N, C-alpha and C positions, 0 to 999 in steps of 0.2 A: 820746874821741879820734875825729877825723874819719876816716871810711872804715872804722871798726871794725864788723864784722858781729857782731850779738848774737842769742843764742838764750836763751829762758827754759826751764829744765828743772824740772819738778815732781817732787820726791822724788829717789830714786836714790842712787847710790853714787859715791865719788870716782873709781872706775875709769870710770864712764860720763862723768863730767865731763871726764876726761882725753881720752877719745875725741872728745868735742865740740870740745875745744880743738885736738886734732890735725887736725880737719877745717877749722879756721880760724875758729872762733867764739870770741867772748868770752861767757862764761856768766853768766847771772843765775840763781841757784839759789834755789828756793822750797822750804823744808823746815821740818818741825816741829822746834823747838829741842831737845826732849828725845830726838829720834830720830836726828838727823844724826850722821855720822861727822865729827868736828871737822877731820880732815886734809883734808876736801873743801874747806874754806874757802880753802885755799891755791891751789885750782884755778880759782877764780871771780873775775870782776870785781866782782860785787855779789851780796849774799845778802839775801833777804827771809825772815826767820825768823818763821813764822806757821803756823797749822794749815792745811796745804794741802788738807785734806778739806772746807774751807768755800769753795765756788766764789765766792760773792758777795764775800767779803772779799778773796780773792786777785785777783779781777778788778779790784776798786777799787784795790788796790796797783799792779797791772800797768798799769792805765789811766794812773795818774799817772806811773809810770816811763816808759811808752811815749811819753808826751807830751814828755818832755825828752830821752830817749835811746832811740829805737825799737828794738824787737826784731823779728826776721824771722819767728820762729815761737815758739809755746809748745807744748812736747811733754812727754809723760811715758811712761816705759817700764814703769810699775807700775800695777796695777789701781786702787789707791786714788787715783791722780792723774789718771786718764783723764777723769773728768767735769769736773774743774777746768781741765785743759788745754783741753778742748773749749769750756767756757764762755768762757775767755779768747780762744780762737781766734775764736769767733763775735763776741764783744763788740768785739774790736779789728779785725775784718775781715781776719784773716791767713790764709794758705794752711794747709791741713791739715784734720784731721777735726774738724768742728764739732759742736754739740749735736745736730743732726738725725741725724747718723750715730751718735754715741756712745750717745745715749739708746735708739736702736733695738737696738744691740748689748747694752746693759746690761739692758734690760727684756726678759725672756725671752718674755713674752706678745706684746709688740710685734714681736719678732724672728720668732716663729712666724706671727703674723698677716701680716706683710709677705711672708715667703717663700711662704706659702700663696697670697696674692693674685697673686704674680708667677709662680707655677707652678714654684718652685724646689724646695720640699720640702713635703709634705702632712701631716707629723706633726701629729696633733690635740693641742691644748692648751687648757685651760680654767682659770679661776680657781675655787678651792674654798674653803669656809669651815668644813668639819667633816665628820663621818662620813657624813652623808646625801649630800653632794655627791660624796665620794670613792666611795661605793658605787655611785651612779648612773653615774659615769664608768667604773668598772671593769666594771659589768654591760653597758655599751654598747660600750666599746672594748677590753676585755681588760686584761691586765697593765699596770700604770701605775707611774710614779714621781711622787712629790711633791717639791717643792723650793721655796725662796724665789723670789719673782718676780725678785729681784735677788740678786747675790752670786756668789762664786766659791769655789774651794778645796774643793768638794764639801760645803760646809756645809749641813746641814738636808735632805739628800737621803735619801729612804727609798723602798723598793719594795714594791708590793702585787702579788703574783703572781696573786691572784684574790680573790673576795669573802670568803673565809675570813680573809684577812689584813687586811681593811679595819678592823675594830675596833681591832686592835693598832696599826696605822699611824696611825689617827686619834687614838688616845690618846697616842701618842708625840708627834705634832704639837702636841696641846693642852699636854702637859707641857713641851714645848720652848718654847712660846710662839709657835708658828707658826699663828696663828689665821686667816690668809689665806695660801694657798699656790697654786702652779701645779701643775696635774695634766697630765701628758703621757703619751702612749702609751709603754710601755716598749719600747725598740728592742733586739731580741735580736741578739747577735753580738759579736765582739771589737771593742774600741775602739782607735782610733788618733787622733793629732792631726796636723795639717798646719801646718807652719811655712812661711809665704809672705811675699813682699815685693812691694809694689806700686810701680810706677814710672810715675807720671802716668797711671794707669788700666790699665797693663799688669801683670797679676798673674803672678808667677813663683813656683812652688812650690820651696822650698829643701830640704825634707825631710819624710818621714813618720816618725812616732814610734809604735812599738807600745807598748802599755800593759798592766800588770797591776793589778787592783783587788782590794780587800778586799770582804767581804760588805757592808760599810757603803758601798761604792762609792767610797771614798777610794783614790787611786792609791798603789800600793806599789812600782811599778817602771816604768822606761822603757827602751827600747832603740832604737837606730838602727844600720843601716837597718832598716826595718820588714819587709822581705822579702816584699812582696806581688807577685803576678803582674802583669806590665806592663799587661794589659788592665784589671784591677781598679784599679791605680794611676792609669791614665788616666781612668777613670770618677770616681774620687775627686777628681782635680785639676779635672776639668770642673765637678763640683758646687761645689767651693770657688770657682772663678772666677765662676760664675753667682751665687753668694751674695754675693761681694764687689761685683760689679756692682750687684746689687739693693740693697744697703745704701748704696752710693755711696762706698765707701772707695777712694781713688785713690793715696795715697802712704803708704809706710812699712810696718812689719811687721804681720803678723796671725797669730793662733793660733786654729785652728779644730778642734773636736772632732767626730769622725765615728764612727758605728757601722757596721760592715760586716755588714748584715743579710742573710738569705737572699734578699731581694728587691733587694739592691744597697745602695750606701752611702747613709746618711741623716745629716743634720746633727743635732748635739746643741746646740752653741752656738759663738760666735766672739767674739774680742776684737781690738781694734785695738792690739795690743802683741805683743811676743815672748812665747813661752811661758814660764810660771813653772816652778818645780821644777827649775831649772838645765837645762832642755831646750835653751836657747841654747848652753850649754857642749857639749852633744852635737853640735849643728850645727857648731860650731867644730872640735871634735875630729874628726868624721867627714868633713865636707865642706870644712873650711877657711874657712868663712864666719863672720865676726864680725858678728852682726846689729846690735848697737848701733853699732859703727863704721860699718857700711854705711849705717845710717839717717842719721847725722850727715853723712857724705860726700854722700849723696843730697840732703839738705836744703840743703847748701852748694853744690850744683851741681858737685861735685868728682869725680863718678864717673859712668860709663855703667852701664846695668843689668848686674848681675852674675848669671850663670847658674851653678848648681851643677854640678860635674863628677861623675864617678864617686866613690863613697865610697873614702876612703883607708884606712879601717879600720872597725871596729865599736866601739861604746861603749854602756855601760849604766849606769843609775842604779838603786840599790836603797835603799829607805828603811829606817831602823832603827826597831824598835818594842820595847816592853817591857810587862810586865804593869802594870796600873794600880796606883799607890801612890807612896810617897815613895822617891826614888832613894837607894840605899845605896852603890853602887859601880858603876864602869864599867871593865871589864877587856877587854884584847885589842886596844885601839885602836892602840897604837903598833906592834905587829907587823903589823897590817893596813896602816897608813900606810906602812910600809917596803916593802911588796910592790911589785915593779917594774911591775906592770900597773895599779896604783892611780893615778888622775889626781888625785883629791881625796877627802878624808874630813872630814866635818863632824859633830861630836858636839854635839847641841843641848841636852843635859841634863847636870847634874852633881849630886853628892851633895847632898841636901836639896831638890831640885826635885820637883815633883809631876807624875807621869805620869797623864794622864786616859785613859779609854776613847776610842778614835779616832773622833771625831765629824766632824772635818774635817782638812784638810792640816796645820794647825799643831799638831795633837796628836801628830804623828810625832816621833821622838826624834833624828833626824839623817839623813845620807845618805852614800852611798858611790858614787863614779864610777870605773868601770874601763874599760880599753881592751883590745881583743882583735882577733884576725884576722877573726872573723865574729860575727854577732849571737847565734847559739846559744851560742858560747863566752863571749861577753861577759855574757850573761844568767846562764849557769851560774856563772861565776866571781864575779859580783856577789852572787848568793845565797850562795855558799859563804863568801866573805869576810865578808859581813854577819852570817852566822850564827855566826862566830867571835868576834864582839863581844858580850859579856854585860853587860846592864844589869840589875842586881839591884835589886828594889824590895821594900818592906814596906808593911804596912797598906793592903791592897787596898781600893778603894772598894766601897761596898755594891753587890751585884749588882743590875742593872736600874736603877740610879740614872740619871736623865736630868738633865744639866746644862741649865738654861734658856738660851735664846738670849742673854740679857743677860750670862751668865757666859762664854759661848763667844766671841761676836763683840764687838769693840771698839765698833762702831757698829751695833747691831741694827736701828735705824730704817731704815738704808740697805738692809737685806735685804728688807724688806717694801715700803718705798717709799710714795709718796703714793697717795692713792685716785684713780688715773687709770685710764681704759680704754686699751687699745692704740690706739684711734682718736685719743685726745688727743695723742699724741706722734708720729703719723705725719707724714711730710713732706707738703708741699703736693701734690706730684705723686701721692702715694698716696691722699690724701683725695678727689681727683678721680676 
């Protein structure tokens, strides 16, 4: 139809499609056939059912589509769709985050290298290939974490407090199949994330999210507001703004993880998307900002920059866990769901499902979101309600068993990535 504004969305849910439509777009939806919610097809003008994790194939489809009926942008709000959206953005010459930006954000070595060069964050990071490399790193720089060079959801992250931990951590990496890994200085201190939105290069922080993690470093809880002193919050915001300028992100949401060390805030990683783990729901509940809706309105030129106001309330997320084994029963969920301060409850397992030791975010068993007058009460109430849900399991997995990367991650090759150096994917201005 003449005059129709079209946007291509990689992955996502029917709710996101509706928000794009409400902003005035006709939607082209690119999704994996076996994973899409079929009701989303009623929200779109056109659907391309293919593996959206294959950038070259999607770019070829979108190039043909764009030639007959152009799209204004190609976007994704989910981690698995970011590279493909960036590849199409670059190939079609559209506004938005292209491959030069997204590859730096997704490649943790390139991210560290760029920030070090630009004087934004000096955290040391090196590639390692086994016990000797990890031992040398720990002896030189102190406590360290290892992680896949690519990836999210806390997959494959382990900590070595000192030289005595090195053999066990290196053996775990070998058994996991992580033969090449990134080694980083371990940043001591509590972790927060920063949810921000960029308006043509103007970066606005929407919220800080305080976090709790397990020993495996997988997140087990979130709360907003984070309750940090104004001076510290301002230092965090300044660091995030300088990082976003350094990587070149100019439009749309971002999610940045920060450690509050004794020497000040330090960057962990960042993504050109809203936060996962339902963090965007907290932003909406506490600050009244719907990040997805804001993104589509901004892309459509239908809104001025939105600034967050004072928090309207507090809200917390608590993740459900269970002993490893086969689920026999789930009890207590309906009583929790009926509690007046519960915003949402999602149970991710049912009888017959297998619960694994928590190696990454997708090993958790569900989540609970609660609302309260302040953050301490929200956190306390979320823990209390989550503990009243009992997930009984049987046939515990063998102690110490390591599931290999091929069993945990659907695309393990994407976590290690191609044999590139950080220099290979730097932007032209950084190579100079």
